[in-house]
N, C-alpha and C positions, 0 to 999 in steps of 0.2 A: 533339797527342797527349800525354796525361798519362803521366809516368813512374810506375813502381811502386817502392816502397821495400822493401828486404829487412830483415827482423828476424831476426838470427841467434840460434839457441837452442843454447847450450852447457850442459853440466852439470859434470862433473868434468874438471879439467885436471891429468892425472897419467898415470903409466905403468901404473896398475892395470888389469888385464884387457883392455888394448888388443888388438884383433884376436882376441878370443875369442868375441865375439858376432857374429851376422849383422849386416852393415852397417846394415840398417834399424833394428835395435834397439840398436846400440852408443851409449852415452851418455858414453864417455870419449874425450877428446882429449889426446894427448900434448903436453907443453910445447913440444916441437920443432915439431910440426905447427901448434899454436896460434900460435906465433911466426911461422911461415910465412904463416898466414892474415892476421895483423895487418900483417906486412911488405908483403904483396901489396896490402892495402887502402891503406896509407900510400903506397906507390909509385904507385898509380893514383889518388891524390888524392881518396880518399873522406873524407868528414866523418862522424864518429860523432855522431849526434844522439840526443836523448832521446825517450821515448814521447810526451811532451807535444807535441813538434814534429810527430810523426806525426799526432796528433789534429788539430792545426791544418791539416795538409795534407789530411786526410780531409774537413775542413769547408770548405776554401777552394780546394784544388787548387794552392796555392802551395808549391812545394818549397823547404825551407830551404836546400839546397845542391844543386848539379848532380848530384853523386855522394853520395848520403846512405845511411847504413846505421845500424841500431840493433843493439847488442850486448847480449844478455841471458844470464843464468845462472840456472838453476833449482837448488833444493835447498840452497843455503847451505853448500856444502862449504868446509872450511878451505883447500883447495888454490887457491881463488880468491885468497885472501890471500897465499899463499906463491908460487904459480906464475903465475896469470893477471894479477893486478894489476901486478906489476913490468913485464910486457910491455906492457900497456895504457898504463901511465905513460910508457914509453919512446917511444911513438908519439903521445902526447897524446890518447888515445881515452878516452871516457867509457863507462860500462856501467851496467846495472840488474841487481841481484841479488835474486832472489825467495826469501824465507825461509819455511820451515815452522817456525813459532815454537816448537813443542814441543821441537824438536831444537837450539835455540839457547839458551844459558844462560851464566851467569857462569863456570861450570865446563865443561870440554870434554864435549860429548855426541857421540853417533854416530847416523848415519842411513844405512841400507843398508850397514852395516859400514864406513863412512867417517867420519872426523872432520869435525865441523861447526864453523862459526865460533863464537866467543864474542861476547858483547855488547861487550866491550872492543874486539875486532877490528872489529866492525860500526861502532862509533863512530869508530874510527881511519879506516876506509874512507870513512865518511860525511863526515868532516872533510876528506878528500882529494878529494871531489867525486863519489864513487860514489853512485848512486841505489839505493834499496831499495824493494821492494814485497812484497806478501803472496803466499805460496804455501800459504795456509790455516794451520791450527794443526797438524793431525796428518797432512796429505797423504792425505786419503781420496778415494774415488771419489764425488764430490758428487752425481752423477746418481741414486745409489741411496739418498740420504738425504732425510729429511723437511725441510720448509721451515725449521722452527726450528733444526734441526741445521746446515743450510746457512748460515743467518744467523749462528749462533755462530762457525762456521769463518771467515767473512768479517769479522765485526765484531771478534772478540777478537784475531785475528792483527794486524789493522790497529792496534787500540788498543795492543797490546804493543809493536810496532815504534815507533810514534810516541812512546810513553812512554820507550823506551830511547834513541832518537836525538835527542829533543827537536825533532822536525820532522814535518810532515805527509807522508803518503805518498798517492800517487794511483793506483798501478798494482797489478793483480792478475794472477797467473798460474795457469791452470787445471791441476791435477795429472792425470796419465794422459791417455789418448786422449779427445779432446773429442767428445761425442755431437752432431755438427753437424746431424744430421737430426731431432733431438728438439726441435721448435719450442716445445713447452710448457715443457720444462726450460730452454731458453734464455731464455724470457721471465721465468721465476722467478728465474734467476740474474741477469739484467740488472737486474731490479727491486731485488734485494737489493744489488747493487753500487752502484746509484745511491742507494739509501736510506742506505747507510753511507759515502757520500762519495767513492767511487772515481770517477776520471775516465776510466780506460781499463783494458783487460785484454788479455792475450795468451793464445793457445791453442796446442794441438799440431796444429791444422789446417795442412797443408803448403801454402805459397804465399807470395806477396809481397803488399804492401798497396797498394790503389788507392783512389781518392777515394770510391768508393761502398761501401767496407767498413764494417762495424760496429765502432765504436771499443772495444767491450767484448770482442770476439772476434777480435782481429787475428791474421792468419796469421803463421807463422814458418817458417824453414828450419832443420831440425835439423842440427847440425854434430858431427862426430867425426873420428877419425884416418883414416877412409877417404876423407875429402873432400880430394882433391888440388887443386893449383892450377888445372889446366885446368877442373875442375868448378866 
């Protein structure tokens, strides 16, 4: 029997607005709870692997480690740099951060009323082993856009990140709820991702990853301050 791999989806690691939203919609995890999550994984001997390792598993069924987990962050908030990364480093865990490139600049910009990373911070994190991926340019609802607009969001964000960090990126994160029943859109998006050199993608479809899953629409588990250790 093949195991399944959990890809954890975090957004902001801060005290902002914690427990003000319905648990399903909350995207904030307090630093205290995030530290508990990472301590739990470390105590239970989980290995934090990269999305490229997940793609190999999907293709071969060969698990990189007995207890494997992927840690991802959407939206490129600065609190990854100030709150999440020090905790990850304490436990020797790697992570992938997905950037909406319009909101990342040499000067501090904001997205959803929160500070975002600067390119200097992105380069510092990249040098420390953090992986980066595209979260589009403007964080739009791609399913409502024309083909050429989708391609712009996918291509330009990838080009921008690669130019800034001096390295290639392979991963894409879909903004908003993923329209998993729209087969025609999924084909358009997969074709565009392949055309522009992506090797994998993650979605907001809730679940874990098995060997028969599509490497461009990998399921994730959304995490926030409501997720206690028993869960």
